[in-house]
N, C-alpha and C positions, 0 to 999 in steps of 0.2 A: 639389614636393609638391602642388600646386595642380591639376598635370596629373593626379597620381594620383588625387586625390580626384574630379576630374572623371571620371576614366576609371572608379572605382568606381561613382560615380551613373549614369554611362550604362548599365553593365552591369547594375546594379539595375533601371533603368528597363525596360531590353530585356527582363529576367526578368519583371518585373511584367505588361509587354504581353504577353508570350507565355502567361502565365496568364490572363490578361484574354480572350484571343483564344481559348483552349481552352473558357473558359467560355462563351463567346459561341457556339462551334461546337456545344457539348453542347446549349445552349438551343433551338438551331434544330430539333433532333429532338423537342422537347416538345410544342408546341401542335398540335392538330387542324386539319386544313383550312386550312393556310397560305396557300392560292392560291385561297381560296373566291371572291374577286371577280372572278378571270379565268376561272373554270370555268363552262361552261354546264351546265346541270343537265336540260335538255331531254328527255335520254334516259331520266331517272328518271320521267318522267310515266307516269301510270297506277295503277291500284290492283292491290297485289300479292294474289295469291290462292293461298293454300296448297294442295297437291295431297295428295289421300288416299293413304296409303301402307300397307303391311302393318304390323300390330301397333297402328295409329291405334286409339282408341277414341272411337266417335260415339255421340251420343244422337239419335234419330229419332222426330219426333212426327207423326202424321197426323190432320188436323182435317176434319172432313166435317159436313154438317148432320145426319146420321144418328149418333147417339151410340152406338148398339149397334154399328155398322160400324166406326167409329173406335176402338173399345175393342179390336175384334180385332187391330188392326194396332199399338195402344200397350200394349206389355207392361210390366206394372209390376214391380217389386220391392220386397217388404216386408221390414220387419224382424219376425224371429221369435223367441219366447221359449217355452222348454220349461215347459209346464205342471207345477207342483208335483205330486210323485206319480203321475204318469201318462206315458205316451208322446206325449201330444197336443202339438202345437205351436200356439201363438196368435200370428196377426199383428197387428202394432201400426202405427200411424202411417198417412198418407194413400197412403204409397208413392211410390217414385221411378221415373222412366223407366229401362227397362232398358238398359243399355249394350251396345254392338256392338263388338266387336272385330273389326278387319280380319284375315283370315286370311292365311298366307303365300302363298296363291295369289290375294290381291285381293279375296276374296268376303266378303260377310256373309251370313248365315242370317236372312231376314226372315219374319216370321209371314205365313201364307196365301201368299206368294209363293215363298218357298224362297231358294235362292242368288241373289244379286245382285253382279255383278262392278262394283266402286267404285274400284278402285285407278286412280291417274292423274287422277280426276275432282276438279275443284273443288267446293266446297260447294253452289254453286248449281247445277252440272251434276248432282251427286248428287240434289239435291231434284227437278229436272226427271225424271230417269230414274225415281226412285220412284214420282212422281206419275202419270207415264204407266203404269207397272205396276200402280197400285192402282185407276185408273179404269175397268178393265172389271168391276170388283166393285161398282161404282156406276151408278145411273141416267145415263142419257146427259146430262141437262142440269147433272149435277153434277160439280164440279172439285174435287178434293181440294188441301188447303194441306199441303205436307210443310216441315218445319223441319228440318235436319240441323245439328248443332253438334259441333265438336271438343271432346273432353275436353282436360284439360291435358296436354301433352307435355313433354318434357325436352331442354334446352339446357344443356351442361357449359361452364363458364368455368375455365381452368386457368392456371398460370404467375404471372406478376408482375401480380396485381390484388389488391385489398386483401381480397376475400373470395372465394376460390376455391371452386368447389363445382358441384353440379347444381341446376338453377332450373326449376321448373314454368312454363310458358307457356300462358296461357290466350287468347292473341290469334293469329289468323292472320297477322297483320302484326308482325312481330318483327325488328327490326334489329340489326345486331353491336353498335351503340352502345347499344341498350337492355339487350343482355345485358352489356355492360360496365359500364353503369349499375347493373344489379342486382348486379353483383359489387364495386360500391364503386370502380369505375374502375381504372384501371392507376396502379401505384406509379410514381414517378420512374424507376425501373430498367427499366421496361418498354419494349421496342422497338416504337414506334408505327407504324415503316416496315415492319415486316416481322410482321404478325399472321398465324398460321397458322390456318386453317379446315379442319376434318376432315369430311367429309360422307360418308354412306352413301345411294345411291340406293335406289329401291323394288326393285332388283334383288339388294341386299346388297353391292353394288361400293363400295368405299372410293375416295376422291379427296382430293387436297390442293389447296388454294388459298392464295396470300399476298396479303394487303391492307394497302397503305400508307395509314394513317390521317392522315398529314400531308398527303396529296394528297385534295382534296376531290373529284376524279374517282371515288374511291371509292364515292360515292353513286349513280353510274351504274354500277356493277358488278352482275352479274346474282347475286353473293355477298354483296351488302350486306344482304338479308333471309335470314335464318336459316330454316332447314327443321328437322322434326323430328329430334331426336337429334344436332344438330350440336354439335361440340366446338371451342371456340375456345381457342387456346394462345397466350398473350403471353410471347415469349422473353425472358429478362434480357439487358440489354446488358453491354457488356465492363466497365463500372464494378463491377456486380453480380458479375459472373465473378471480378474481381480480389478482390473483398471476401468471397467465398465461404468461403476458410479463415480469415479474419481479421475481427475485428468491426470494424463499419463506423467507429465514432469512434476505434479503434485504427488502422486504416488511413489515416485521415485526418491523425492525429497524427503519424504516422510519416512521411507525405508532406510536411507541414508542416516537421517538424523536419529532414529531409532538405535542404528547399530553404533553410532557415535555416543550416545548417551548410556547405553548399556555397558560399553567398553569403559567410558569414564567413571561410571558408577562401580563397576566392578575393580577398577584400579584404586580408587579412593577407599573402597571397603579394605582392600588387602594392605594399602601403604599405612592406614591409620592404626592397624593392630600393632 
């Protein structure tokens, strides 16, 4: 009898250990950057500069000592109101800088100059290029100050995150972690070692890339910083897939009940012999 009881206890101990090891194995896939202390981040040095792409929206201001000349390059947009009882429109407000949408050919149409090819340039390169084109309109000893700003673009985060959706980005330097943070981070069911990035380049060609956020080497990846219109998709893990047809609590209840019944049946068969 003592032997049977010891056998039952041994079996239960083995079962509990198996459940514990399964839990440990699952936990290893949860934390980000697990090997951060062992990874060199030297490859990530340097400032990330976004490149201008077709359909980007830019604001461009030109400043010179001659305000009249400057005004010819700085086009303003005013809010307009329809005058009551007439066909006249009335401008209101101080006016905002006119936005420039980069065409499919990579050009913008700039006042006094015409078409300017800006596709593929960084913000600083675009500023230098426009300053060089504006300078012939000025006196030899005057250098214009040109400021180019990206208007907000969109990054979409889908899948196993708290708040999936499209997010407007006002920064040129925007990482996949910042996108996940904006979306409320991954749920516990997200596959951190297999995040899918879908990217469209300036020619409209799509590509896919896989990111392992358990590995700190992802910071060195050329895909760590996102670009305009990137899509980040977090795949569900196997646990979420198993629970897709049954509620989470119901699935856990059935699993626990199944284990208890199996152990009880095994103990009964051993003890009755």
